[in-house]
Biopython code that builds the backbone (N, CA, C, O; Angstrom):
import numpy as np
from Bio.PDB.StructureBuilder import StructureBuilder

atoms = [
    (1, "MET", "N", (-241.900, -25.541, -130.749)),
    (1, "MET", "CA", (-241.082, -24.730, -131.618)),
    (1, "MET", "C", (-239.615, -25.102, -131.375)),
    (1, "MET", "O", (-239.208, -25.273, -130.226)),
    (2, "PRO", "N", (-238.827, -25.226, -132.432)),
    (2, "PRO", "CA", (-237.408, -25.596, -132.280)),
    (2, "PRO", "C", (-236.622, -24.571, -131.455)),
    (2, "PRO", "O", (-236.940, -23.382, -131.435)),
    (3, "THR", "N", (-235.603, -25.065, -130.790)),
    (3, "THR", "CA", (-234.802, -24.243, -129.892)),
    (3, "THR", "C", (-234.095, -23.103, -130.625)),
    (3, "THR", "O", (-233.972, -22.003, -130.085)),
    (4, "GLU", "N", (-233.635, -23.356, -131.843)),
    (4, "GLU", "CA", (-232.918, -22.319, -132.591)),
    (4, "GLU", "C", (-233.813, -21.118, -132.860)),
    (4, "GLU", "O", (-233.370, -19.973, -132.767)),
    (5, "ILE", "N", (-235.070, -21.380, -133.193)),
    (5, "ILE", "CA", (-235.997, -20.297, -133.497)),
    (5, "ILE", "C", (-236.293, -19.491, -132.230)),
    (5, "ILE", "O", (-236.385, -18.264, -132.280)),
    (6, "VAL", "N", (-236.439, -20.172, -131.110)),
    (6, "VAL", "CA", (-236.682, -19.479, -129.845)),
    (6, "VAL", "C", (-235.476, -18.626, -129.474)),
    (6, "VAL", "O", (-235.643, -17.497, -129.013)),
    (7, "PHE", "N", (-234.271, -19.141, -129.666)),
    (7, "PHE", "CA", (-233.051, -18.395, -129.350)),
    (7, "PHE", "C", (-232.932, -17.139, -130.213)),
    (7, "PHE", "O", (-232.608, -16.064, -129.708)),
    (8, "VAL", "N", (-233.196, -17.277, -131.514)),
    (8, "VAL", "CA", (-233.135, -16.118, -132.412)),
    (8, "VAL", "C", (-234.219, -15.114, -132.042)),
    (8, "VAL", "O", (-233.983, -13.908, -132.108)),
    (9, "SER", "N", (-235.397, -15.584, -131.656)),
    (9, "SER", "CA", (-236.480, -14.687, -131.244)),
    (9, "SER", "C", (-236.100, -13.921, -129.985)),
    (9, "SER", "O", (-236.398, -12.732, -129.871)),
    (10, "MET", "N", (-235.446, -14.588, -129.040)),
    (10, "MET", "CA", (-235.027, -13.913, -127.817)),
    (10, "MET", "C", (-233.946, -12.866, -128.103)),
    (10, "MET", "O", (-233.980, -11.771, -127.541)),
    (11, "LEU", "N", (-232.990, -13.199, -128.975)),
    (11, "LEU", "CA", (-231.967, -12.220, -129.347)),
    (11, "LEU", "C", (-232.587, -11.016, -130.043)),
    (11, "LEU", "O", (-232.194, -9.874, -129.804)),
    (12, "ARG", "N", (-233.556, -11.285, -130.905)),
    (12, "ARG", "CA", (-234.224, -10.205, -131.630)),
    (12, "ARG", "C", (-234.990, -9.305, -130.661)),
    (12, "ARG", "O", (-235.003, -8.085, -130.826)),
    (13, "ALA", "N", (-235.627, -9.898, -129.654)),
    (13, "ALA", "CA", (-236.347, -9.100, -128.658)),
    (13, "ALA", "C", (-235.381, -8.239, -127.851)),
    (13, "ALA", "O", (-235.691, -7.087, -127.549)),
    (14, "LEU", "N", (-234.224, -8.775, -127.501)),
    (14, "LEU", "CA", (-233.218, -8.013, -126.767)),
    (14, "LEU", "C", (-232.731, -6.819, -127.592)),
    (14, "LEU", "O", (-232.604, -5.709, -127.075)),
    (15, "VAL", "N", (-232.464, -7.052, -128.859)),
    (15, "VAL", "CA", (-232.015, -5.978, -129.741)),
    (15, "VAL", "C", (-233.130, -4.939, -129.899)),
    (15, "VAL", "O", (-232.856, -3.740, -129.955)),
    (16, "GLU", "N", (-234.366, -5.389, -129.969)),
    (16, "GLU", "CA", (-235.491, -4.475, -130.106)),
    (16, "GLU", "C", (-235.633, -3.580, -128.871)),
    (16, "GLU", "O", (-235.858, -2.377, -128.999)),
    (17, "VAL", "N", (-235.502, -4.158, -127.692)),
    (17, "VAL", "CA", (-235.587, -3.372, -126.457)),
    (17, "VAL", "C", (-234.441, -2.367, -126.393)),
    (17, "VAL", "O", (-234.655, -1.213, -126.023)),
    (18, "ALA", "N", (-233.244, -2.785, -126.744)),
    (18, "ALA", "CA", (-232.095, -1.868, -126.723)),
    (18, "ALA", "C", (-232.297, -0.725, -127.717)),
    (18, "ALA", "O", (-231.985, 0.426, -127.411)),
    (19, "GLY", "N", (-232.810, -1.033, -128.885)),
    (19, "GLY", "CA", (-233.063, 0.010, -129.876)),
    (19, "GLY", "C", (-234.115, 0.997, -129.416)),
    (19, "GLY", "O", (-233.964, 2.203, -129.612)),
    (20, "LEU", "N", (-235.176, 0.501, -128.810)),
    (20, "LEU", "CA", (-236.215, 1.393, -128.305)),
    (20, "LEU", "C", (-235.705, 2.245, -127.149)),
    (20, "LEU", "O", (-236.055, 3.420, -127.043)),
    (21, "MET", "N", (-234.883, 1.662, -126.283)),
    (21, "MET", "CA", (-234.307, 2.446, -125.189)),
    (21, "MET", "C", (-233.404, 3.552, -125.735)),
    (21, "MET", "O", (-233.406, 4.671, -125.222)),
    (22, "LEU", "N", (-232.645, 3.238, -126.763)),
    (22, "LEU", "CA", (-231.765, 4.230, -127.375)),
    (22, "LEU", "C", (-232.584, 5.326, -128.055)),
    (22, "LEU", "O", (-232.230, 6.503, -127.982)),
    (23, "LEU", "N", (-233.665, 4.945, -128.708)),
    (23, "LEU", "CA", (-234.522, 5.913, -129.369)),
    (23, "LEU", "C", (-235.208, 6.833, -128.357)),
    (23, "LEU", "O", (-235.257, 8.047, -128.555)),
    (24, "LEU", "N", (-235.729, 6.266, -127.289)),
    (24, "LEU", "CA", (-236.389, 7.078, -126.265)),
    (24, "LEU", "C", (-235.397, 7.944, -125.506)),
    (24, "LEU", "O", (-235.737, 9.048, -125.081)),
    (25, "ARG", "N", (-234.181, 7.458, -125.332)),
    (25, "ARG", "CA", (-233.134, 8.284, -124.716)),
    (25, "ARG", "C", (-232.849, 9.499, -125.589)),
    (25, "ARG", "O", (-232.622, 10.595, -125.077)),
    (26, "GLY", "N", (-232.861, 9.307, -126.905)),
    (26, "GLY", "CA", (-232.665, 10.425, -127.829)),
    (26, "GLY", "C", (-233.802, 11.428, -127.769)),
    (26, "GLY", "O", (-233.576, 12.633, -127.876)),
    (27, "VAL", "N", (-235.020, 10.942, -127.598)),
    (27, "VAL", "CA", (-236.162, 11.855, -127.467)),
    (27, "VAL", "C", (-236.023, 12.693, -126.200)),
    (27, "VAL", "O", (-236.249, 13.902, -126.229)),
    (28, "LEU", "N", (-235.655, 12.062, -125.095)),
    (28, "LEU", "CA", (-235.447, 12.819, -123.856)),
    (28, "LEU", "C", (-234.263, 13.767, -123.970)),
    (28, "LEU", "O", (-234.270, 14.846, -123.377)),
    (29, "TRP", "N", (-233.239, 13.369, -124.734)),
    (29, "TRP", "CA", (-232.072, 14.231, -124.921)),
    (29, "TRP", "C", (-232.468, 15.515, -125.640)),
    (29, "TRP", "O", (-231.924, 16.581, -125.351)),
    (30, "MET", "N", (-233.416, 15.419, -126.578)),
    (30, "MET", "CA", (-233.843, 16.598, -127.333)),
    (30, "MET", "C", (-234.657, 17.567, -126.483)),
    (30, "MET", "O", (-234.833, 18.722, -126.871)),
    (31, "CYS", "N", (-235.157, 17.119, -125.332)),
    (31, "CYS", "CA", (-235.942, 18.000, -124.455)),
    (31, "CYS", "C", (-235.074, 19.023, -123.739)),
    (31, "CYS", "O", (-235.603, 19.973, -123.162)),
    (32, "GLY", "N", (-233.787, 18.860, -123.759)),
    (32, "GLY", "CA", (-232.893, 19.845, -123.159)),
    (32, "GLY", "C", (-232.193, 19.316, -121.923)),
    (32, "GLY", "O", (-232.563, 18.274, -121.383)),
    (33, "PRO", "N", (-231.161, 20.054, -121.474)),
    (33, "PRO", "CA", (-230.366, 19.577, -120.340)),
    (33, "PRO", "C", (-231.145, 19.537, -119.023)),
    (33, "PRO", "O", (-230.854, 18.700, -118.168)),
    (34, "LYS", "N", (-232.115, 20.412, -118.846)),
    (34, "LYS", "CA", (-232.880, 20.392, -117.592)),
    (34, "LYS", "C", (-233.752, 19.154, -117.506)),
    (34, "LYS", "O", (-234.013, 18.656, -116.411)),
    (35, "ALA", "N", (-234.202, 18.656, -118.630)),
    (35, "ALA", "CA", (-235.024, 17.443, -118.639)),
    (35, "ALA", "C", (-234.178, 16.201, -118.369)),
    (35, "ALA", "O", (-234.702, 15.184, -117.913)),
    (36, "ARG", "N", (-232.876, 16.274, -118.645)),
    (36, "ARG", "CA", (-231.999, 15.113, -118.451)),
    (36, "ARG", "C", (-231.405, 15.053, -117.057)),
    (36, "ARG", "O", (-231.190, 13.958, -116.537)),
    (37, "GLN", "N", (-231.134, 16.179, -116.439)),
    (37, "GLN", "CA", (-230.463, 16.203, -115.142)),
    (37, "GLN", "C", (-231.378, 15.650, -114.055)),
    (37, "GLN", "O", (-232.447, 16.197, -113.785)),
    (38, "GLY", "N", (-230.939, 14.562, -113.442)),
    (38, "GLY", "CA", (-231.686, 13.974, -112.350)),
    (38, "GLY", "C", (-232.935, 13.218, -112.777)),
    (38, "GLY", "O", (-233.739, 12.835, -111.927)),
    (39, "ASN", "N", (-233.116, 12.995, -114.072)),
    (39, "ASN", "CA", (-234.289, 12.282, -114.560)),
    (39, "ASN", "C", (-234.038, 10.779, -114.444)),
    (39, "ASN", "O", (-233.126, 10.246, -115.075)),
    (40, "LEU", "N", (-234.839, 10.112, -113.646)),
    (40, "LEU", "CA", (-234.665, 8.681, -113.400)),
    (40, "LEU", "C", (-234.837, 7.867, -114.678)),
    (40, "LEU", "O", (-234.088, 6.919, -114.913)),
    (41, "VAL", "N", (-235.815, 8.229, -115.502)),
    (41, "VAL", "CA", (-236.076, 7.483, -116.730)),
    (41, "VAL", "C", (-234.895, 7.619, -117.695)),
    (41, "VAL", "O", (-234.461, 6.635, -118.293)),
    (42, "TYR", "N", (-234.380, 8.836, -117.842)),
    (42, "TYR", "CA", (-233.216, 9.044, -118.709)),
    (42, "TYR", "C", (-232.015, 8.257, -118.207)),
    (42, "TYR", "O", (-231.277, 7.669, -118.998)),
    (43, "ASP", "N", (-231.820, 8.247, -116.898)),
    (43, "ASP", "CA", (-230.706, 7.493, -116.323)),
    (43, "ASP", "C", (-230.866, 5.986, -116.553)),
    (43, "ASP", "O", (-229.883, 5.293, -116.815)),
    (44, "MET", "N", (-232.092, 5.481, -116.458)),
    (44, "MET", "CA", (-232.327, 4.052, -116.722)),
    (44, "MET", "C", (-232.044, 3.717, -118.184)),
    (44, "MET", "O", (-231.443, 2.686, -118.483)),
    (45, "PHE", "N", (-232.477, 4.589, -119.091)),
    (45, "PHE", "CA", (-232.199, 4.363, -120.511)),
    (45, "PHE", "C", (-230.697, 4.391, -120.776)),
    (45, "PHE", "O", (-230.188, 3.590, -121.560)),
    (46, "THR", "N", (-229.983, 5.314, -120.122)),
    (46, "THR", "CA", (-228.541, 5.416, -120.302)),
    (46, "THR", "C", (-227.841, 4.154, -119.803)),
    (46, "THR", "O", (-226.941, 3.633, -120.463)),
    (47, "ILE", "N", (-228.261, 3.666, -118.633)),
    (47, "ILE", "CA", (-227.670, 2.433, -118.101)),
    (47, "ILE", "C", (-227.955, 1.255, -119.024)),
    (47, "ILE", "O", (-227.099, 0.390, -119.210)),
    (48, "GLY", "N", (-229.154, 1.216, -119.602)),
    (48, "GLY", "CA", (-229.533, 0.097, -120.468)),
    (48, "GLY", "C", (-228.784, 0.049, -121.783)),
    (48, "GLY", "O", (-228.538, -1.036, -122.310)),
    (49, "VAL", "N", (-228.413, 1.204, -122.329)),
    (49, "VAL", "CA", (-227.765, 1.217, -123.644)),
    (49, "VAL", "C", (-226.252, 1.401, -123.578)),
    (49, "VAL", "O", (-225.576, 1.312, -124.603)),
    (50, "THR", "N", (-225.719, 1.653, -122.397)),
    (50, "THR", "CA", (-224.272, 1.866, -122.267)),
    (50, "THR", "C", (-223.436, 0.696, -122.798)),
    (50, "THR", "O", (-222.436, 0.948, -123.470)),
    (51, "PRO", "N", (-223.792, -0.574, -122.534)),
    (51, "PRO", "CA", (-222.967, -1.662, -123.097)),
    (51, "PRO", "C", (-222.939, -1.662, -124.623)),
    (51, "PRO", "O", (-221.915, -1.991, -125.222)),
    (52, "PHE", "N", (-224.034, -1.304, -125.245)),
    (52, "PHE", "CA", (-224.090, -1.290, -126.706)),
    (52, "PHE", "C", (-223.263, -0.135, -127.270)),
    (52, "PHE", "O", (-222.592, -0.287, -128.291)),
    (53, "ILE", "N", (-223.314, 1.021, -126.601)),
    (53, "ILE", "CA", (-222.515, 2.167, -127.042)),
    (53, "ILE", "C", (-221.028, 1.885, -126.836)),
    (53, "ILE", "O", (-220.209, 2.250, -127.679)),
    (54, "ARG", "N", (-220.671, 1.240, -125.728)),
    (54, "ARG", "CA", (-219.264, 0.876, -125.501)),
    (54, "ARG", "C", (-218.771, -0.105, -126.560)),
    (54, "ARG", "O", (-217.638, 0.001, -127.030)),
    (55, "PHE", "N", (-219.623, -1.059, -126.936)),
    (55, "PHE", "CA", (-219.246, -1.998, -127.985)),
    (55, "PHE", "C", (-219.027, -1.268, -129.313)),
    (55, "PHE", "O", (-218.086, -1.569, -130.047)),
    (56, "THR", "N", (-219.901, -0.311, -129.611)),
    (56, "THR", "CA", (-219.736, 0.474, -130.838)),
    (56, "THR", "C", (-218.437, 1.262, -130.795)),
    (56, "THR", "O", (-217.743, 1.368, -131.806)),
    (57, "ARG", "N", (-218.101, 1.817, -129.635)),
    (57, "ARG", "CA", (-216.840, 2.551, -129.494)),
    (57, "ARG", "C", (-215.650, 1.619, -129.721)),
    (57, "ARG", "O", (-214.647, 2.015, -130.315)),
    (58, "ALA", "N", (-215.768, 0.380, -129.245)),
    (58, "ALA", "CA", (-214.664, -0.567, -129.378)),
    (58, "ALA", "C", (-214.434, -0.987, -130.831)),
    (58, "ALA", "O", (-213.293, -1.224, -131.225)),
    (59, "ILE", "N", (-215.491, -1.082, -131.626)),
    (59, "ILE", "CA", (-215.329, -1.545, -133.005)),
    (59, "ILE", "C", (-215.188, -0.408, -134.004)),
    (59, "ILE", "O", (-214.850, -0.649, -135.163)),
    (60, "SER", "N", (-215.439, 0.829, -133.579)),
    (60, "SER", "CA", (-215.345, 1.951, -134.515)),
    (60, "SER", "C", (-213.940, 2.541, -134.490)),
    (60, "SER", "O", (-213.244, 2.440, -133.480)),
    (61, "PRO", "N", (-213.521, 3.154, -135.585)),
    (61, "PRO", "CA", (-212.190, 3.774, -135.609)),
    (61, "PRO", "C", (-212.144, 5.011, -134.708)),
    (61, "PRO", "O", (-213.182, 5.577, -134.365)),
    (62, "ARG", "N", (-210.950, 5.419, -134.334)),
    (62, "ARG", "CA", (-210.768, 6.558, -133.440)),
    (62, "ARG", "C", (-211.249, 7.866, -134.068)),
    (62, "ARG", "O", (-211.525, 8.831, -133.355)),
    (63, "ALA", "N", (-211.351, 7.905, -135.387)),
    (63, "ALA", "CA", (-211.779, 9.128, -136.063)),
    (63, "ALA", "C", (-213.245, 9.450, -135.792)),
    (63, "ALA", "O", (-213.666, 10.593, -135.968)),
    (64, "VAL", "N", (-214.023, 8.468, -135.369)),
    (64, "VAL", "CA", (-215.431, 8.691, -135.060)),
    (64, "VAL", "C", (-215.526, 9.389, -133.711)),
    (64, "VAL", "O", (-215.017, 8.891, -132.706)),
    (65, "ARG", "N", (-216.177, 10.538, -133.698)),
    (65, "ARG", "CA", (-216.303, 11.306, -132.463)),
    (65, "ARG", "C", (-217.411, 10.731, -131.594)),
    (65, "ARG", "O", (-218.367, 10.138, -132.095)),
    (66, "ASP", "N", (-217.273, 10.913, -130.296)),
    (66, "ASP", "CA", (-218.214, 10.340, -129.326)),
    (66, "ASP", "C", (-219.667, 10.791, -129.503)),
    (66, "ASP", "O", (-220.563, 9.979, -129.272)),
    (67, "PRO", "N", (-219.955, 12.036, -129.898)),
    (67, "PRO", "CA", (-221.367, 12.404, -130.051)),
    (67, "PRO", "C", (-222.113, 11.605, -131.132)),
    (67, "PRO", "O", (-223.342, 11.534, -131.113)),
    (68, "TYR", "N", (-221.377, 11.011, -132.063)),
    (68, "TYR", "CA", (-222.012, 10.237, -133.130)),
    (68, "TYR", "C", (-222.260, 8.780, -132.755)),
    (68, "TYR", "O", (-222.956, 8.063, -133.474)),
    (69, "LEU", "N", (-221.703, 8.346, -131.646)),
    (69, "LEU", "CA", (-221.810, 6.929, -131.277)),
    (69, "LEU", "C", (-223.241, 6.443, -131.062)),
    (69, "LEU", "O", (-223.554, 5.342, -131.517)),
    (70, "PRO", "N", (-224.135, 7.186, -130.400)),
    (70, "PRO", "CA", (-225.503, 6.675, -130.263)),
    (70, "PRO", "C", (-226.205, 6.461, -131.604)),
    (70, "PRO", "O", (-226.942, 5.487, -131.759)),
    (71, "ALA", "N", (-225.993, 7.344, -132.563)),
    (71, "ALA", "CA", (-226.617, 7.177, -133.880)),
    (71, "ALA", "C", (-226.045, 5.959, -134.602)),
    (71, "ALA", "O", (-226.781, 5.208, -135.242)),
    (72, "ILE", "N", (-224.748, 5.770, -134.499)),
    (72, "ILE", "CA", (-224.126, 4.604, -135.125)),
    (72, "ILE", "C", (-224.595, 3.332, -134.435)),
    (72, "ILE", "O", (-224.840, 2.319, -135.090)),
    (73, "THR", "N", (-224.719, 3.384, -133.113)),
    (73, "THR", "CA", (-225.214, 2.230, -132.363)),
    (73, "THR", "C", (-226.630, 1.885, -132.792)),
    (73, "THR", "O", (-226.957, 0.710, -132.964)),
    (74, "PHE", "N", (-227.475, 2.899, -132.966)),
    (74, "PHE", "CA", (-228.842, 2.645, -133.412)),
    (74, "PHE", "C", (-228.858, 2.013, -134.795)),
    (74, "PHE", "O", (-229.638, 1.096, -135.050)),
    (75, "ALA", "N", (-228.002, 2.495, -135.690)),
    (75, "ALA", "CA", (-227.939, 1.913, -137.031)),
    (75, "ALA", "C", (-227.482, 0.454, -136.984)),
    (75, "ALA", "O", (-228.014, -0.390, -137.706)),
    (76, "LEU", "N", (-226.496, 0.161, -136.135)),
    (76, "LEU", "CA", (-226.035, -1.222, -135.984)),
    (76, "LEU", "C", (-227.127, -2.111, -135.397)),
    (76, "LEU", "O", (-227.320, -3.240, -135.849)),
    (77, "LEU", "N", (-227.840, -1.607, -134.394)),
    (77, "LEU", "CA", (-228.927, -2.380, -133.798)),
    (77, "LEU", "C", (-230.060, -2.609, -134.801)),
    (77, "LEU", "O", (-230.656, -3.685, -134.833)),
    (78, "LEU", "N", (-230.352, -1.599, -135.615)),
    (78, "LEU", "CA", (-231.387, -1.756, -136.634)),
    (78, "LEU", "C", (-230.983, -2.814, -137.657)),
    (78, "LEU", "O", (-231.797, -3.655, -138.039)),
    (79, "GLY", "N", (-229.737, -2.774, -138.096)),
    (79, "GLY", "CA", (-229.253, -3.788, -139.033)),
    (79, "GLY", "C", (-229.267, -5.182, -138.426)),
    (79, "GLY", "O", (-229.630, -6.151, -139.092)),
    (80, "LEU", "N", (-228.874, -5.282, -137.166)),
    (80, "LEU", "CA", (-228.893, -6.573, -136.474)),
    (80, "LEU", "C", (-230.323, -7.085, -136.313)),
    (80, "LEU", "O", (-230.574, -8.282, -136.457)),
    (81, "TRP", "N", (-231.258, -6.187, -136.016)),
    (81, "TRP", "CA", (-232.665, -6.560, -135.851)),
    (81, "TRP", "C", (-233.238, -7.095, -137.161)),
    (81, "TRP", "O", (-233.945, -8.103, -137.173)),
    (82, "VAL", "N", (-232.930, -6.415, -138.258)),
    (82, "VAL", "CA", (-233.403, -6.881, -139.571)),
    (82, "VAL", "C", (-232.756, -8.217, -139.922)),
    (82, "VAL", "O", (-233.431, -9.123, -140.411)),
    (83, "GLY", "N", (-231.457, -8.343, -139.676)),
    (83, "GLY", "CA", (-230.761, -9.597, -139.960)),
    (83, "GLY", "C", (-231.300, -10.765, -139.147)),
    (83, "GLY", "O", (-231.455, -11.869, -139.671)),
    (84, "LEU", "N", (-231.586, -10.530, -137.877)),
    (84, "LEU", "CA", (-232.157, -11.592, -137.050)),
    (84, "LEU", "C", (-233.569, -11.954, -137.517)),
    (84, "LEU", "O", (-233.967, -13.116, -137.450)),
    (85, "GLY", "N", (-234.314, -10.971, -137.982)),
    (85, "GLY", "CA", (-235.639, -11.260, -138.522)),
    (85, "GLY", "C", (-235.570, -12.122, -139.768)),
    (85, "GLY", "O", (-236.351, -13.059, -139.934)),
    (86, "LEU", "N", (-234.634, -11.802, -140.635)),
    (86, "LEU", "CA", (-234.455, -12.627, -141.836)),
    (86, "LEU", "C", (-233.970, -14.029, -141.483)),
    (86, "LEU", "O", (-234.390, -15.013, -142.092)),
    (87, "GLY", "N", (-233.086, -14.109, -140.497)),
    (87, "GLY", "CA", (-232.611, -15.420, -140.047)),
    (87, "GLY", "C", (-233.726, -16.238, -139.427)),
    (87, "GLY", "O", (-233.808, -17.447, -139.649)),
    (88, "GLN", "N", (-234.582, -15.594, -138.655)),
    (88, "GLN", "CA", (-235.708, -16.292, -138.051)),
    (88, "GLN", "C", (-236.662, -16.800, -139.122)),
    (88, "GLN", "O", (-237.169, -17.918, -139.035)),
    (89, "HIS", "N", (-236.902, -15.978, -140.124)),
    (89, "HIS", "CA", (-237.775, -16.400, -141.220)),
    (89, "HIS", "C", (-237.184, -17.591, -141.964)),
    (89, "HIS", "O", (-237.893, -18.537, -142.307)),
    (90, "ALA", "N", (-235.881, -17.535, -142.209)),
    (90, "ALA", "CA", (-235.223, -18.648, -142.901)),
    (90, "ALA", "C", (-235.295, -19.934, -142.085)),
    (90, "ALA", "O", (-235.514, -21.011, -142.640)),
    (91, "LEU", "N", (-235.112, -19.825, -140.773)),
    (91, "LEU", "CA", (-235.226, -21.009, -139.917)),
    (91, "LEU", "C", (-236.645, -21.563, -139.920)),
    (91, "LEU", "O", (-236.837, -22.779, -139.939)),
    (92, "CYS", "N", (-237.629, -20.690, -139.901)),
    (92, "CYS", "CA", (-239.030, -21.149, -139.904)),
    (92, "CYS", "C", (-239.378, -21.846, -141.223)),
    (92, "CYS", "O", (-240.088, -22.852, -141.235)),
    (93, "VAL", "N", (-238.875, -21.303, -142.322)),
    (93, "VAL", "CA", (-239.153, -21.932, -143.623)),
    (93, "VAL", "C", (-238.428, -23.269, -143.712)),
    (93, "VAL", "O", (-238.996, -24.241, -144.209)),
    (94, "ALA", "N", (-237.187, -23.339, -143.242)),
    (94, "ALA", "CA", (-236.418, -24.588, -143.320)),
    (94, "ALA", "C", (-237.035, -25.681, -142.451)),
    (94, "ALA", "O", (-236.989, -26.859, -142.806)),
    (95, "ARG", "N", (-237.606, -25.296, -141.323)),
    (95, "ARG", "CA", (-238.184, -26.286, -140.398)),
    (95, "ARG", "C", (-239.680, -26.523, -140.670)),
    (95, "ARG", "O", (-240.314, -27.363, -140.032)),
    (96, "GLU", "N", (-240.227, -25.763, -141.633)),
    (96, "GLU", "CA", (-241.648, -25.822, -141.980)),
    (96, "GLU", "C", (-242.531, -25.581, -140.758)),
    (96, "GLU", "O", (-243.476, -26.320, -140.483)),
    (97, "VAL", "N", (-242.180, -24.509, -140.034)),
    (97, "VAL", "CA", (-242.911, -24.131, -138.835)),
    (97, "VAL", "C", (-243.591, -22.794, -139.112)),
    (97, "VAL", "O", (-243.011, -21.928, -139.767)),
    (98, "GLN", "N", (-244.815, -22.619, -138.619)),
    (98, "GLN", "CA", (-245.520, -21.363, -138.757)),
    (98, "GLN", "C", (-245.037, -20.396, -137.683)),
    (98, "GLN", "O", (-245.295, -20.612, -136.499)),
    (99, "CYS", "N", (-244.344, -19.339, -138.074)),
    (99, "CYS", "CA", (-243.840, -18.334, -137.131)),
    (99, "CYS", "C", (-244.540, -17.014, -137.382)),
    (99, "CYS", "O", (-244.898, -16.691, -138.515)),
    (100, "THR", "N", (-244.731, -16.258, -136.319)),
    (100, "THR", "CA", (-245.373, -14.948, -136.479)),
    (100, "THR", "C", (-244.421, -13.845, -136.144)),
    (100, "THR", "O", (-244.784, -12.672, -136.221)),
]
sb = StructureBuilder()
sb.init_structure("model")
sb.init_model(0)
sb.init_chain("A")
sb.init_seg("    ")
for serial, (resi, resn, name, xyz) in enumerate(atoms, 1):
    if name == "N":
        sb.init_residue(resn, " ", resi, " ")
    sb.init_atom(name, np.array(xyz, "f"), 0.0, 1.0, " ", f" {name:<3s}", serial, name[0])
structure = sb.get_structure()
């Protein structure tokens, strides 16, 4: 398989893991503050998605309040995931390679 397709697949997998971590962090957040305090899994999810949330804060205007950043980050990750999927498909068609 060509290197470009493997690289796009790896980026897509990274974005997918970050999106799932953000989604599961939101599920744990809805369980209430007692479920979040001292929860190792919640802390791991928070550590995993913090770089993506910081990046969203850096590119968003100051008018966007901090509680909305995880939702905006998820939307950006979803758009990036779809875009990488379309790019991977285009690369597979251009190289005439069977990709799954």
